Each structure stands twice: as C-alpha cells, then as structure tokens.
C-alpha positions in Angstrom: 43.2 -97.4 126.0 44.1 -99.6 128.8 41.7 -100.4 131.6 42.6 -101.4 135.1 42.2 -105.3 135.6 40.1 -104.7 139.0 37.8 -102.8 136.9 37.6 -105.3 134.1 36.8 -108.0 136.8 34.1 -106.1 138.5 32.6 -105.3 135.0 32.6 -109.2 134.2 30.9 -109.9 137.7 28.2 -107.6 137.4 27.1 -108.0 133.7 25.8 -111.6 132.9 26.6 -113.0 129.4 22.9 -114.0 128.8 21.9 -110.3 129.8 23.8 -109.1 127.1 23.1 -111.8 124.6 19.5 -111.8 125.2 19.2 -108.3 123.8 19.9 -109.6 120.3 19.0 -113.2 120.7 15.9 -115.0 122.0 17.4 -117.3 124.6 15.4 -120.1 126.4 16.5 -121.4 130.0 17.6 -125.2 130.0 18.9 -126.0 133.1 22.0 -124.0 134.1 22.5 -122.7 130.5 20.4 -120.7 127.8 20.1 -121.7 124.2 18.8 -119.8 120.9 19.5 -119.4 117.3 23.0 -118.5 116.5 23.5 -114.8 115.6 26.5 -115.4 113.7 25.1 -118.0 111.1 21.6 -119.0 109.5 20.2 -121.7 111.6 16.8 -123.5 112.2 17.6 -125.5 114.9 19.0 -123.7 117.9 23.0 -124.9 118.4 23.9 -121.6 120.3 24.5 -121.7 124.3 25.2 -119.1 126.9 26.6 -120.2 130.1 26.4 -117.4 132.9 28.5 -119.4 135.5 31.6 -119.9 133.2 30.9 -116.5 131.5 30.8 -117.4 127.9 28.9 -118.2 124.7 29.3 -120.9 122.4 27.9 -122.1 119.0 28.2 -125.9 118.2 27.4 -125.1 114.5 29.9 -122.1 113.5 32.1 -122.3 116.6 31.5 -118.7 117.5 32.8 -118.7 121.1 33.6 -115.6 123.6 32.6 -113.5 126.6 30.0 -110.5 126.6 32.5 -108.1 125.6 33.2 -110.4 122.5 29.6 -110.4 121.8 29.1 -106.9 121.5 32.1 -105.9 119.8 31.5 -109.0 116.8 27.6 -108.0 116.6 27.8 -104.2 116.7 31.4 -103.4 115.4 32.5 -101.6 118.6 36.1 -101.5 119.3 37.2 -102.8 122.8 37.3 -99.3 124.7 33.6 -98.4 123.1 32.5 -102.0 124.3 34.1 -101.6 127.6 32.0 -98.2 128.1 28.8 -99.5 126.5 28.7 -102.4 129.2 29.9 -100.3 132.3 26.8 -98.1 131.6 24.8 -101.2 131.6 26.3 -102.1 134.8 26.1 -98.9 136.5 30.0 -98.4 136.7 31.9 -95.4 135.9 34.9 -95.9 133.6 37.9 -95.0 134.9 40.0 -92.7 133.1 43.7 -94.1 131.7 46.3 -92.3 134.1 49.9 -93.2 134.6 49.1 -93.9 138.1 46.6 -96.6 136.9 49.3 -98.5 135.1 51.6 -98.2 138.2 48.8 -99.3 140.4 48.0 -102.6 137.9 52.0 -103.5 138.0 52.0 -103.1 141.7 48.9 -105.5 142.1 50.6 -107.9 139.8 53.6 -107.7 141.9 51.6 -108.1 145.2 50.2 -111.4 143.7 53.5 -112.8 143.5 54.4 -111.7 147.0 51.8 -113.4 148.5 52.4 -116.5 146.7 55.8 -116.6 147.8 54.6 -116.3 151.6 52.1 -119.1 150.6 54.7 -121.3 149.6 57.1 -120.4 152.6 54.0 -121.3 154.9 53.5 -124.5 153.5 57.4 -125.3 154.0 56.9 -124.1 157.4 54.4 -126.6 158.0 56.4 -129.6 157.0 59.2 -128.6 159.4 59.7 -129.7 163.0 58.8 -126.4 164.0 55.3 -127.2 162.5 54.6 -130.5 164.4 52.2 -128.7 166.5 50.1 -127.5 163.8 50.3 -130.7 162.0 49.1 -132.1 165.2 46.1 -129.8 165.6 44.8 -130.4 162.1 45.1 -134.0 162.8 43.4 -133.8 165.7 40.8 -131.8 163.8 40.4 -135.0 161.4 42.2 -133.4 158.5 43.8 -136.0 156.2 47.2 -135.0 154.8 45.5 -134.6 151.2 43.1 -132.2 152.4 45.9 -130.3 154.1 47.6 -130.2 150.8 44.7 -129.5 148.5 43.8 -126.2 150.7 47.4 -125.1 150.9 47.2 -124.9 154.7 50.5 -123.8 156.2 52.1 -122.7 159.5 53.6 -119.2 161.0 56.2 -120.2 163.2 56.7 -118.6 166.8 60.1 -117.1 165.7 60.0 -113.2 165.2 60.9 -112.0 161.5 61.8 -115.3 159.7 59.1 -114.7 157.0 60.3 -111.1 156.2 64.0 -112.4 155.8 63.0 -115.3 153.8 61.3 -113.0 151.4 63.6 -110.3 151.5 66.2 -112.7 150.5 64.1 -113.2 147.5 64.2 -109.3 146.3 60.9 -108.7 148.0 61.1 -105.0 149.6 59.8 -104.0 153.3 57.2 -101.7 151.2 55.7 -104.7 149.6 55.4 -106.6 152.7 53.3 -104.2 154.5 51.3 -103.5 151.5 50.5 -107.2 151.3 49.6 -107.3 154.8 52.3 -109.7 156.0 54.0 -107.2 158.6 53.2 -103.7 159.7 54.9 -101.0 161.6 54.5 -101.0 165.3 53.1 -98.0 166.8 55.1 -96.0 169.6 54.9 -98.1 172.8 53.2 -101.2 170.9 54.4 -104.6 172.4 53.0 -108.0 172.8 49.9 -109.2 170.8 51.0 -111.8 167.9 54.4 -110.4 167.6 55.7 -107.8 170.0 59.5 -107.9 169.1 61.0 -106.1 166.4 62.2 -107.7 163.0 65.9 -108.1 163.0 67.3 -105.1 161.3 64.2 -103.4 160.5 63.1 -101.7 163.8 59.6 -101.0 164.2 58.2 -103.8 162.4 55.9 -106.9 163.4 54.6 -110.0 162.3 51.1 -109.8 161.1 50.7 -113.7 161.5 52.7 -115.4 164.6 52.3 -118.9 165.9 49.4 -119.7 163.8 47.9 -122.4 161.4 47.5 -120.5 158.5 44.7 -120.4 155.7 45.5 -118.9 152.5 42.6 -117.0 150.9 42.1 -116.6 147.2 40.0 -114.7 144.8 37.8 -116.1 141.9 40.7 -117.3 139.8 42.5 -119.0 142.5 45.2 -116.8 143.1 46.2 -116.1 146.6 45.1 -112.5 148.0 45.4 -112.9 151.8 45.6 -115.1 154.5 43.5 -116.1 157.9 45.3 -117.4 161.0 44.2 -119.9 163.7 46.0 -119.1 166.8 48.1 -122.0 168.6 48.6 -120.2 171.6 46.8 -118.0 174.3 46.3 -114.9 171.9 42.9 -113.0 172.4 42.4 -113.3 168.5 41.5 -116.9 168.0 41.2 -116.2 164.3 42.9 -113.1 162.2 42.5 -112.3 158.8 44.7 -110.1 156.8 44.3 -106.4 156.8 42.6 -104.8 153.7 45.0 -104.3 150.9 45.0 -103.2 147.4 43.9 -107.0 146.7 41.9 -107.9 149.4 38.6 -106.5 151.4 37.3 -108.6 153.5 33.8 -107.8 153.1 33.9 -108.9 149.1 35.9 -112.0 149.5 34.4 -115.7 150.2 36.9 -118.2 151.6 36.9 -121.3 149.0 35.3 -119.5 146.6 37.4 -120.5 143.7 37.1 -124.4 144.4 33.6 -124.1 145.4 32.7 -122.7 141.6 33.0 -126.0 139.5 31.3 -127.8 142.6 28.4 -125.4 142.6 27.9 -125.4 138.9 27.9 -129.2 138.6 25.3 -129.9 141.5 23.2 -126.4 141.7 23.9 -126.5 145.8 26.0 -123.9 147.4 26.6 -124.0 151.3 27.6 -121.3 153.3 29.0 -121.5 156.9 30.7 -119.6 159.4 34.4 -120.4 159.3 37.6 -122.1 157.4 37.2 -125.5 159.4 33.6 -126.2 158.5 34.5 -125.5 154.9 37.3 -127.9 154.9 35.4 -130.5 156.9 32.3 -130.3 154.4 34.8 -130.7 151.6 36.2 -133.6 153.1 32.8 -135.1 153.9 31.4 -134.8 150.4 30.3 -131.5 150.0 32.8 -129.6 148.2 30.6 -126.6 147.2 31.1 -124.5 150.8 32.3 -121.3 151.1 32.5 -118.9 154.2 32.6 -115.2 155.2 35.6 -113.9 156.5 34.5 -113.0 160.4 31.7 -111.0 159.5 28.0 -111.2 158.8 27.3 -111.8 155.0 27.8 -108.5 152.9 25.5 -107.1 150.3 28.6 -107.8 147.9 28.9 -111.4 149.2 25.4 -112.4 148.6 25.7 -111.1 145.1 28.8 -113.2 144.8 27.0 -116.5 146.0 24.1 -115.9 143.4 26.7 -115.8 140.7 27.4 -119.5 141.9 24.0 -120.9 142.9 20.3 -119.4 142.4 19.6 -120.3 146.1 22.7 -120.9 148.3 22.2 -122.6 151.5 23.1 -120.7 154.8 24.1 -122.9 157.8 23.6 -121.5 161.2 23.6 -122.6 164.8 20.2 -123.8 166.1 20.7 -121.7 169.3 19.3 -118.1 169.7 22.4 -116.6 168.5 22.3 -118.7 165.3 18.8 -117.8 165.1 19.7 -114.1 165.1 22.2 -114.6 162.5 19.9 -116.0 160.4 17.6 -113.0 160.9 20.2 -110.5 159.6 21.0 -112.7 156.9 17.7 -112.6 155.8 17.1 -108.8 156.3 20.2 -107.8 154.3 19.0 -110.0 151.5 15.6 -108.8 151.3 16.5 -105.7 149.2 18.6 -107.2 146.9 16.1 -110.4 146.0 15.5 -111.0 142.1 13.3 -113.5 140.2 14.7 -116.7 140.7 17.5 -115.5 143.5 17.2 -116.1 147.0 18.3 -117.9 150.0 17.9 -121.3 152.2 18.4 -121.3 155.9 19.5 -124.6 157.3 19.7 -124.7 161.3 22.1 -127.2 162.9 21.4 -129.0 166.0 22.4 -126.6 169.2 25.9 -127.1 170.0 26.8 -128.3 166.5 28.6 -127.0 163.8 29.0 -128.4 160.3 32.5 -130.0 161.3 31.3 -131.4 164.6 27.9 -132.6 163.1 29.9 -134.6 160.5 32.3 -136.1 162.9 29.8 -137.2 165.3 26.8 -138.2 163.0 28.3 -138.3 159.5 27.4 -137.1 156.1 23.7 -138.2 156.2 23.1 -135.9 158.9 24.4 -133.1 156.9 22.1 -134.0 154.0 19.1 -134.3 156.3 19.7 -130.9 157.7 20.2 -129.5 154.3 16.9 -131.4 153.0 15.1 -129.5 155.7 16.4 -126.2 154.9 13.9 -123.3 155.2 12.8 -120.7 152.3 13.4 -117.1 153.1 9.9 -116.5 153.3 9.7 -118.7 156.3 12.4 -117.2 157.9 10.7 -113.6 157.4 7.4 -114.8 159.0 9.1 -116.3 161.9 11.1 -113.1 162.4 7.8 -111.6 162.6 5.7 -113.9 164.6 7.9 -116.1 166.7 7.3 -115.9 170.3 4.9 -113.2 170.2 1.5 -113.3 171.6 -1.3 -112.6 169.1 -4.7 -112.8 171.1 -5.9 -109.0 170.7 -6.6 -107.2 167.5 -3.7 -104.6 168.5 -1.2 -107.3 168.6 -2.0 -109.1 165.6 -2.0 -105.4 164.0 1.6 -105.1 164.8 2.6 -108.4 163.5 1.1 -107.6 160.3 2.7 -104.0 160.1 5.9 -105.7 160.9 5.4 -108.1 158.2 4.5 -105.3 155.7 7.5 -103.2 156.5 9.9 -105.9 156.1 8.1 -106.7 152.6 8.6 -103.3 151.6 12.4 -103.4 151.7 12.1 -105.4 148.6 13.0 -103.4 145.6 12.0 -105.5 142.6 8.3 -104.4 142.3 6.7 -107.8 141.1 8.6 -109.9 143.8 7.6 -107.4 146.2 4.0 -107.9 145.5 4.2 -111.6 145.8 5.8 -111.6 149.2 3.2 -109.2 150.2 0.4 -111.8 149.0 2.3 -114.7 150.5 2.6 -112.9 154.0 -1.1 -112.1 153.8 -2.1 -115.2 153.0 0.0 -116.7 155.8 -1.6 -114.1 158.2 -5.2 -115.1 157.1 -4.4 -119.0 157.6 -3.1 -118.5 161.1 -5.4 -116.0 162.4 -8.4 -116.9 160.4 -9.1 -113.5 158.7 -7.8 -111.6 156.0 -6.8 -107.7 155.8 -9.5 -107.3 153.5 -12.3 -109.5 154.9 -13.0 -107.5 158.2 -15.7 -105.2 158.9 -18.4 -106.5 156.9 -20.5 -109.6 157.5 -20.6 -110.2 153.8 -17.1 -109.9 153.0 -16.5 -112.2 155.9 -18.3 -115.0 154.5 -17.0 -114.3 150.8 -13.5 -114.4 152.3 -14.3 -117.9 154.1 -15.7 -119.3 151.1 -12.5 -118.3 149.1 -10.3 -119.8 151.8 -12.4 -123.1 151.8 -12.3 -123.2 148.1 -8.4 -122.8 148.0 -8.0 -125.3 150.7 -10.4 -127.9 149.7 -9.8 -128.2 146.0 -13.1 -127.7 144.6 -16.5 -126.6 146.0 -19.6 -129.3 146.1 -17.0 -131.9 146.3 -18.0 -133.3 149.6 -20.3 -136.1 150.5 -23.7 -134.8 151.0 -26.0 -137.7 150.6 -27.5 -139.9 147.7 -26.2 -138.9 144.2 -23.2 -136.8 145.4 -19.9 -137.7 145.2 -16.5 -137.9 147.3 -13.9 -135.5 146.4 -11.1 -133.4 148.0 -12.2 -131.9 151.2 -10.2 -129.4 153.5 -8.0 -131.4 156.0 -7.9 -128.5 158.4 -11.8 -128.2 158.5 -12.5 -128.2 162.5 -9.4 -127.0 163.8 -9.7 -123.6 165.1 -7.7 -120.8 163.1 -5.3 -120.4 166.1 -4.1 -123.8 166.2 -3.2 -123.7 162.7 0.4 -123.2 161.8 1.6 -121.2 159.0 2.6 -123.3 156.1 0.0 -126.1 157.2 -1.4 -126.2 153.6 1.8 -126.2 151.8 3.1 -129.0 153.7 0.0 -131.1 152.9 0.5 -130.2 149.2 4.2 -131.0 149.2 3.7 -134.9 148.6 1.4 -133.8 145.8 4.0 -131.8 144.3 7.0 -134.3 144.8 4.8 -137.3 143.4 3.9 -135.1 140.0 7.2 -133.7 139.6 8.8 -137.2 140.2 6.5 -139.0 137.6 6.9 -136.2 135.2 10.7 -136.4 135.1 10.8 -140.2 135.2 8.7 -141.7 132.2 9.1 -145.1 133.2 7.6 -144.8 136.4 4.6 -142.7 135.3 3.9 -145.9 132.9 4.2 -148.1 136.1 2.1 -146.1 138.3 -0.6 -144.4 136.2 -3.2 -146.7 137.5 -2.0 -145.8 141.1 -2.3 -142.1 140.3 -5.8 -142.5 139.1 -6.7 -143.9 142.4 -5.8 -141.0 144.5 -7.3 -137.6 144.9 -5.3 -134.2 145.7 -6.1 -131.6 147.9 -4.6 -128.7 145.5 -7.5 -128.1 142.8 -4.7 -127.0 140.6 -2.4 -130.3 140.9 -5.6 -132.3 141.1 -6.6 -131.1 137.5 -2.5 -131.3 136.6 -2.9 -135.1 137.8 -6.0 -135.9 135.7 -4.2 -134.3 132.7 -1.5 -136.5 133.1 -3.3 -139.4 133.2 -5.5 -138.4 130.2 -1.9 -137.8 128.6 -0.7 -141.5 129.2 -4.0 -142.9 128.0 -3.7 -141.0 124.8 0.1 -140.7 124.2 1.7 -143.5 125.7 4.6 -143.3 123.3 5.6 -139.7 124.7 9.0 -139.5 126.8 9.3 -137.2 129.5 9.8 -134.2 127.7 7.0 -135.1 125.1 4.7 -135.2 128.4 5.9 -131.6 129.6 5.3 -130.4 126.0 1.5 -132.0 125.9 1.1 -130.6 129.1 2.2 -127.0 128.3 -0.1 -127.6 125.3 -3.1 -128.1 127.6 -2.5 -124.8 129.2 -0.5 -126.1 132.2 3.0 -124.4 131.5 2.7 -122.1 134.4 1.8 -124.8 136.8 5.0 -126.7 135.5 7.2 -123.8 135.8 6.6 -123.5 139.4 6.5 -127.6 140.0 9.5 -128.6 138.3 11.9 -126.3 140.2 14.6 -126.3 142.6 12.2 -124.9 145.2 10.2 -128.2 145.0 13.4 -130.5 144.7 15.0 -129.0 147.7 12.4 -130.9 149.7 12.7 -134.3 147.9 15.6 -134.6 145.6 14.5 -138.0 144.1 12.3 -135.7 142.1 15.0 -134.2 140.1 15.3 -135.9 136.3 19.1 -136.8 137.4 18.2 -138.9 140.3 18.5 -142.7 140.6 15.6 -144.4 139.2 15.5 -146.9 141.9 15.5 -144.2 144.9 12.8 -142.3 142.8 10.4 -145.5 142.4 10.7 -146.1 146.5 9.9 -142.5 147.0 6.9 -142.8 144.7 5.7 -146.0 146.4 6.0 -144.3 150.0 4.1 -141.0 148.8 1.3 -142.9 147.4 0.7 -145.1 150.5 0.9 -141.6 152.8 -1.9 -140.2 150.1 -3.9 -143.1 150.3 -3.9 -143.2 154.1 -4.5 -139.3 154.2 -7.6 -139.9 151.6 -9.0 -142.9 153.4 -9.0 -141.0 157.1 -10.8 -138.1 155.2 -13.4 -140.1 153.7 -14.0 -141.9 156.9 -14.2 -138.6 158.8 -16.6 -136.9 156.2 -19.0 -140.2 155.8 -19.1 -140.0 159.8 -20.3 -136.5 159.7 -22.8 -136.9 157.1 -24.3 -139.8 158.8 -24.4 -138.0 162.0 -26.3 -135.3 160.2 -28.5 -137.6 158.5 -28.3 -141.2 159.5 -30.4 -143.4 157.2 -30.6 -147.3 156.8 -29.2 -146.9 153.2 -26.0 -145.2 154.4 -25.3 -147.2 157.6 -25.7 -150.4 155.3 -23.3 -148.9 152.8 -20.7 -148.1 155.7 -20.9 -151.4 157.2 -20.2 -152.8 153.9 -17.2 -151.0 153.3 -16.0 -151.6 156.6 -16.4 -155.4 155.9 -14.3 -155.0 152.9 -11.7 -153.0 154.7 -11.6 -155.8 157.3 -11.2 -158.9 154.6 -8.2 -156.8 153.0 -6.7 -156.1 156.1 -7.1 -159.8 157.6 -8.7 -158.5 160.8 -12.2 -158.2 162.0 -13.6 -154.7 162.4 -15.1 -153.6 165.4 -18.6 -152.0 164.3 -19.6 -151.5 167.8 -16.8 -149.0 168.3 -17.7 -147.6 164.9 -21.4 -147.2 165.4 -20.4 -145.5 169.1 -18.3 -143.0 167.1 -21.3 -142.2 164.7 -23.7 -141.9 167.8 -21.3 -139.6 169.6 -21.1 -137.6 166.4 -24.5 -137.5 166.3 -24.8 -136.4 169.8 -22.6 -133.6 169.2 -24.4 -132.3 166.2 -27.9 -132.5 168.1 -26.6 -130.4 171.0 
C-alpha cells in the first residue's frame, strides 16, 4: 500500500524517534541526544544513540541505523503498512485509504514543486537584469550583502504583466498549474488594479499574483520552494504579500527560513522567532542564523509545535511597545494548552521603535545578544498579563488578580505541569501581597505561613546573630521591606547569582579547584543551594581527582540529583551562558570572580545590618568592642579610616527606633 507523502511527512513530524525507541530501550538523555543499550546486539556499554532533531537512531557498535518506522519494523517484524498504522495510532492520525486520486494528488504535488522551483529561478534571474536594479538598490539599502541575497535566493517580480506566465508556459507548464501553484489567478468580473490589473497576454481573465515586488522564496522543512512572499516596491496597499494557500502551502503551518535554521538551532540550542523576512535575514547576517518568522499572522498551534521540534525553548522577539506586549500575551496564551515538560517559550522585548534588523544596524550584534540574554520565561509573561497596571489595594481587587491567574493556569493540559504552574503563581502572589491563599482567616495559620516564608527566604531557621554563642548565617535580605513593595521574582533574582556560580564551577572543574576556598567563604540565601555548596566543598576536599562528570556523579550519590537536574539546565544557562560546559574557560573565570564579589558585598551588607539590629536591641560593651574591632580591620584592609562616629550614630538611631 502506498501512502501519500504529505501523510508520511506529518507522521514523522508528530512521532519522535526517542518516544518510539524508548518503549523498548531504556534511554538516558545526554545533551540533545538519548543513549542506551543497543537492542540489535548484546552490549554492556551503551553505544546506541537516538537523535530526535535529525530523526534517526544509530548504533556505533553494530551499525544499526534508521528512523522510527525502521525501528518498529526491525524490532517487531511488522511490514511497512503495519508499522505506519501502528505509529499513526500513536500519533492520533487516521491512515488514509489508498485511492487512485491519492496517487494522482501525489503526482500533482511533485509537479507543483517543479513549477515553483522554475518560478524561483526565474525570479532570481529577473533580479540580475536591468529592470531589477530598483530591487537590488532596495536590498543594498537594507544592508544586505550580495552573498546573503544569493543564499536566501531573493528575486524580483517585474512591473511587466504576464512575463512570468509566458516564460513558464514556454517550458511546458500549463495555466492550471500556474493557478494551482499560486503564481497567477483568475480575475473576478470587473476586477482591475491591485498588483496586476491587466490581463495576461492571450490568456484573458488571468492576473499576476506578484507584481513589482522583491520576492522571498518560502521553503518546507526539506528546503523545497513551496510558496513566495513579496515586498512591494510601489504604492500597493499590501506592503507584504504571501502566496495563497495551495496543496503545498498553508501559511499557518509554515515558518520562514525553517530549513536553514534547523542545523543552526541543533548546533546552538537557540532558536529566535521574529516578525518578518527582513528580520530573519538581518539576524543571519549578524551572526544569528537560527531565526524563523511566521508568515504575517500570529503564531499558530502548528507553528509552536514546529518550533519545539527545533529547540526546547525558542525565544520570541517582540517590539517593546504596547502592541508588542499584546502580541507577547497572545502568544503566551496560545502556548499554554500545548506546554509539556521541558517545552516552553522565552520572550525578548526590544527597545520601543526597534526591530531586530534596526537594532543590529544601530547597535550591533552585542545589543541583540543582551536582549536575548534578558529574555523572560513564559511564567513571567503570564504573571505580568494578570498583574501589570492593575490596582491591588483591596481584597476584592487582589482576589480578581488571583482568579485571573488561576484561569490562565487551568488552560495547561498537562496535569503535572498545570500543578507546578499553580504553585508558582500562588508563591508569587504570596511574595507580592504578603499572604497566601491557604494562610488567611486564622491567626495561627497566618503565623505558620509567615514562618514558612521566612524559612524559605532565609535559608535556615535560627541562623541569625542573637547574642553570645550564636552564629552568623543566611538571613532574609527582603526583611523589613513591606510586602506591597516586593516585586515578583525578587528572591529568584537574589538566588540567580548563586545558581550561576554553582553551575559554572560544576561544569568547569579547573575553576572549582581554583576557587574552592573562595566558595567556602560565602554563604547562600537559598537553603538548598547552600547545602549543595557545602557538599561541593566536601567533594573537592575528599575527591580532588574527580573531573566534572565525576563531581556530578558524587553529588548525585549524596542525594542532590534532583537539584542538579534543575541547576544544570537551559533555564539557568539562559541567564549566564558562561555557565555552560562549552563556554570559554576565561569568560567563565572572569564571571566567577564577578559573582564572588557580588556575593561578598551582599553578605557583608547583610551582616552589618543584622549586627546593628542586634546591638540596638541589646547593646553590651562586649558587642560594641567586637564591632569596633571589625570596623578597624575593614579600615586596614581598605586603606582608609572608618568613621566610628557615624557608625555609632547609626546604632543610636536604630536603638531609638527599637525603643519607640
């Protein structure tokens, strides 16, 4: 039985190879691949890998290689039709029945591919003619190099009527094929003007679809031309125009530059989504080749699924104005029902009035990189949508915000992820408004919730300085700040340097050895990260011979596997690429030095503030002598005299406030 090619393409897109192989082989994810013991020969050391991005499995031991379809056929002894039916059931697809018209449709699709390729070549030729000078000047004015124009196969549709149809008909292409490929269309009664307006030669009633435009070929995943986009060079009302839907092309399912971006996204793990053709091309020229764009519409569900086949967390780039904010909110809402573990979106907001193309030309690639590094996770966008610009000064208004947050979260279909989002939004709500949904109504519950919050923020209870015999430890850096003045994510921002420091040292073994003493000299806000910090120090002290992988294994055996799984992830690396294992050692080293300095400054400020509060409450001579000794030591280290009068005045002020 022969299956339509479009059905097989859809089947391969919906069924990942690791999903199929994982039903028979225990797979372990390593980077962007999975590995396990080969099912085709006996082995004790895994040499069998699965690559979802490329859609195949391969064994380096026995040479077994193939797709998900091949795997089922070879492991279950099924025929090709039986295998397709089995996988179609897994993907929720209905297997089409073989009919004569299906074979004719497949042949017609293949013919249309040839028609569109011939049209693309013709458009490219026209760009090089004298008539194409206007288009060449436009592209040069947009800063595109000739090599870029050639790489993206840009072309030109002349101002003359009917020349494309005439050229292609001379090659044996029929009028029906031209119409079905979306290159010409039949004019309706009385229709004139627009892009064409006039009849084509002897073929009365036909109009050019593209007229006096720069042409951008649109390809499928395999790089075959399936449609075109055109940018007007005249005064047409439609600045940009795409081909109509055809048997090959549905604009809600296709992304511009998908075929070229696939390899770059696989190599870097990064994928950018912009609004138009020129942004994609400019980003490629500026060193960001993994960029795609929807075709004049908001992102559809099909396009989001397509993005996730290339990268786990694509970055959507939006203008920083109100319209860009609304577009980001729409994309976030559309993505919520589709979310899966490990699959999400990042949102990068450009400066107002800028797009990626203009930002590159005005400020260079470093400005684009800074914008991407500052991209916000989907959870932040959902939070902002529910809270931004809304008053929350009454119980009713706060309840309305909570209700909106819960309504958004209910759109997530995956039950575990939905529960994680619910807890995340409740945590943020509690952090901002000072109470949680389950901590109201009873005084005892309120104190318990406050204690739990202090424990989470402060790291460990009983760690503050409280007189002789007590020790200094992590304290709540937000203590004393009214709840309404706390912003969502304050604690996350404070913990981020700790995450990045640990991730960098774990991934760069030489830096861990170099800075282990410095690591021992700082204390973390997060109790979990502080425990991991101590375990890392102990590991180096006892097992100095271990490399980075050995350190990870040791920490996992000590019960930190879950924490490592959340720490050594793109969700953390996106805030500091120097923490990645493949980052430059020197960049990583300079970043470690910077973070250590930040943590020392923060810890020093916390200690001084806490000691001042302790002295204000119980100012003994012993405590004052100890503080003065510390101040003299700091003065000697910094090469300047400490103003003890000002310090004592600060203590007196604190004491007066405490007494009042």
